[in-house]
LUMTIFI-54467 format. One record per residue: x, y, z of N, C-alpha, C in turn. Coordinates in steps of 0.001 Angstrom, whole numbers, padded with zeros to 6 digits, always signed. Each point is the difference from the previous one (the first is absolute). Example, Ala and Ser with C-alpha at 12.3 -4.5 7.8 and 13.67 -1.06 7.14 Angstrom:
<lopas>
+013190-005690+007800-000890+001190+000000+000900+001200+000000/-000350+001050-000720+000820+001190+000060-000770+001090+000730/
</lopas>
This chain:
<lopas>
+000738-001269-000132-000776+001334-000081+001039+001193-000036/-000565+000888-000682+000921+001374+000027-000189+000577+001304/+000913+000932+000298-000094+000852+001208-001230+000920+000159/-000741+000288-001304-001062+000954+000450-001469-000761-000276/+000170-001519-000096-001152-000760-000221-000936+000014+001176/+000175+000589+001255-000698-000455+001199-001539+000205-000255/-000598-001343+000803-001396-000091-000392-000689-000734+001509/+000085+000469+001099-000495-000632+000840-000898+000713+001107/-001036-000830+000540-001176+000970+000729-000470-000816+000805/+000038+000617+001191-000479-000285+001328-001104+000843+000411/-001162-000707+000295-001137+000747+000643-000767-000682+000756/-000479+000790+001005-001153-000608+000971-001156+000446-000306/-001084-000657+000418-001236+000219-000080-001144-001207+000463/-001178+000215-000473-001031-000776+000422-000439-000741-001480/-000480-001373+000163-000216-000527-001296-001934+000384-000291/+000171+000894-001095-001385+000454+000056-000899-001013-000939/+000571-000638-001383-000749-000860-000557+001022-001285-000214/-000379-001127-000381+000672-001063-000204-000755-000852-001124/+000696-000398-000977-000555-000806-001164-000032-001604+000274/-000242-000825-000417-000051-001401+000029+001517-000586-000544/+000437-001240+000835+001152-000350-000358+000015-000769-001298/+000642+000237-000845+000120-000737-001402+001471-000280-000209/+000242-001009-001106+001222-000445-000389+000170+000325-001344/+001554+000639-000208+000143-000021-001286+000278-001314-000767/+000084+000299-001452+000230-001322-000945+000984-000663+000576/+001128+000450+000575+001299-000783+000390-000545-000803+001638/-001290+000541+000522-000171-000703+001035+000304+000941+001364/+000323+000950+000076+000496+001184+001296-001415+000517+000177/-000084+000003+001107-000999+000691+001000-000018+001442-000375/-001181+000769-000547+000195+001634-000024-001331+000471+000593/+000001+001062+000714-000984+001030+000511+000371+001441-000217/-001364+000532-000184+000221+001208-000309-000887+000701+001330/+000697+001136+000331-000716+000614+001406+000249+001570-000454/-001082+000647+001327+000197+001658-000414+000512+000195+001595/+000923+000835+000058+000609+000368+001369-000178+001468+000299/-000411+000588+001166-000444+001117+000187+001149+000605+000930/+000414+001196-000117+001322+000397+000824-000429+001534+000620/+000128+000089+001353-000208+001228+000574+001119+000248+000962/+000810+001382+000003+001158+000403+000438+000176+001618+000160/+000856-000031+000845+000363+001417-000066+001621+000255-000429/+000215+000745-001029+001414+000236-000708+000514+001296+000147/+001247+000159-000049+000675+001464-000116+000317+000203-001420/-000373+001184-000426+000113+000674-001349+000333+001333+000272/+001091+000550-000528+000458+001374+000094-000266+000392+001483/+000468-000787+000957-000056+000139+001435-001231+000419+000362/-000900-000517-000435-001523+000031+000230-000688-001420+000005/-000709+000052+001214-000834-001636+000121-000748+000104-001209/-000523-001278-000249-000868-000095-001091-000781-001166-000091/-001517-000474+000042-000514-000704+000638+000115-001018-001691/+000386-001115+000216-000238-000968-001434-000842-001054-000018/-000754+000136-000933-001296-001243+000121+000074-000411-001707/-000023-001356-000245-000145-000597-001059-000371-001407-000057/-000357-000229-001120-000423-001396-000266+001080-000585-001257/+000420-001408-000024+001006-000567-000927-000280-001079-000370/-000220-000403-001142-000180-001426-000602+001239-000604+000362/-000096-001236+000323+001035-000947+000138-000232-001452-000546/+000993-000540-000052-000151-001505-000503+001310-000550+000628/-000432-001619+000421+001095-000773+000809-000009-001526-000594/+001094-000481-000641+000171-001137-000406+000709-000648+001144/-000585-001509-000319+001006-001173+000892-000407+000142+001331/+001223-000021+001126-000220-000145+001429-000986+001249+000268/+000424+001217-000297-000796+001314+000527-001561-000289-000376/-000187-000531-001128-001465-000115-000457-000922-001130+000904/+000901-001033+000467-000597-001097+000900-000659+001027+001229/+001141+000727+000690-000094+000846+001341-001355+000820-000255/+000200+000519-001202-001270+001085-000085-001309-000616-000266/+000041-001251-000325-001431-000569-000500-000435-000405+001529/+000501-000027+001118-000630-000191+001145-000100+001127+000925/+000505+001298-000502-000373+001113+000574-001325+000494-000097/-000516+000906+000907-001062+000517+000173-000207+001369-000393/-000898+000594-000754-000240+001298-000170+000272+000933+001139/+000732+001148-000006+000121+000386+001250+001360-000194+000986/+000489-001053-000840+001525-000306+000894+000887+000911-000337/+000589+000181+001387+001466+001005-000644+001166-000736-000280/+000458+000532-001228+001308-000549-000586+001017+000954-000193/+001308-000657-000241+001159+000467-000562+000268-000569-001125/+000430+000581-001049+000460-000745-001224+001236+000525-000581/+000554-000627-000659+001320+000285-000518-000092-000464-001796/+000143+000662-000946+000094-000487-001259+000538+001110-000555/-000297-000213-001665+000344+000990-000929-001199+000521-000879/+000100+001000-000873-000963+000766-000493+000353-000462-001637/-001487-000532-000688+000196-000001-001390-001198+000084-000701/-000108+000194-001547-001058+000131-000492-000863-000758+000280/-001623+000189-000085-000715-001163+000227-000084-001012-001168/-000059+000412-001222+000330-000863-001219+000536+000875-001152/+000019-000716-000895+000779+000723-001264-000985+001061-000658/-001175-000005+000266-001213+000732-000469-000401+001402+000909/+000254-000665+001387-000347+000754+001346+001430+000545+000655/+000402+001104-000219+001217+000472+000235+000044+000895+001714/-001189-000267+000566-000006+000252+001463+000867-000613+000799/+000610+000342+001254+000501-000877+000617-000851-000769+001110/+000731-001555+000108-000625-000979+001132+001289-000479+000718/-000513-000094+001378+001191-000166+000549+000214-001625+000227/+000970-000646-000376+000379-001126+000219+000707-000581+001339/-001001-000711+000816+000822-000228+001367+000734-001042+000109/+001096+000097+000492+000999-001317+000048-000169-000382+001492/-000283+000688+000945-000215-000267+001311-001220+000397+000738/-000607-000258+000868-001174+000408+000905+000321-000307+001240/-000481+000928+000955+000011-000122+001503-001173+000319+000454/-000694-000749+000601-001296+000405+000760+000389+000800+001271/-000205+001221+000256+000214+001069+001068-001226-000199+000985/+000333+000042+001439-001080+000500+000802+000657+001003+000780/-001365+000784+000445+000303+001121+001013+000903+001132-000925/+000037+000264-001039+001027+001188-000280-000865+001106-000049/+000610+001332-000075-000863+001249+000003+000165+000591-001341/+001455+000005-000473+000558+000598-001146-000183-000608-001317/-000458+000656-000830-000166-000580-001323-001403-000919-000424/-000679-000295+001067-000977-000669-000146-001631+000717+000119/
</lopas>
């Protein structure tokens, strides 16, 4: 990877929607879900409330973990952003790791 090719995203939030677990033609489990995030960030030395929803997809082990998750569960995910498809260029977060979080305040 070239030095300017960084694409790592870490995000905490709540599971807002979860699709059904399905399988790729190669047999890998895959699940799409929607994560909602709320936090306070500093921008130009001023606190800013940040709130958004992000489409996510998980393949393999993280997909199996998310299949058992409930809407409203608190999560911390790590992954990378990629285009949804060749035709739809809007980003989707491809989740490589998922951690279920209890009792967190910031980011949820």
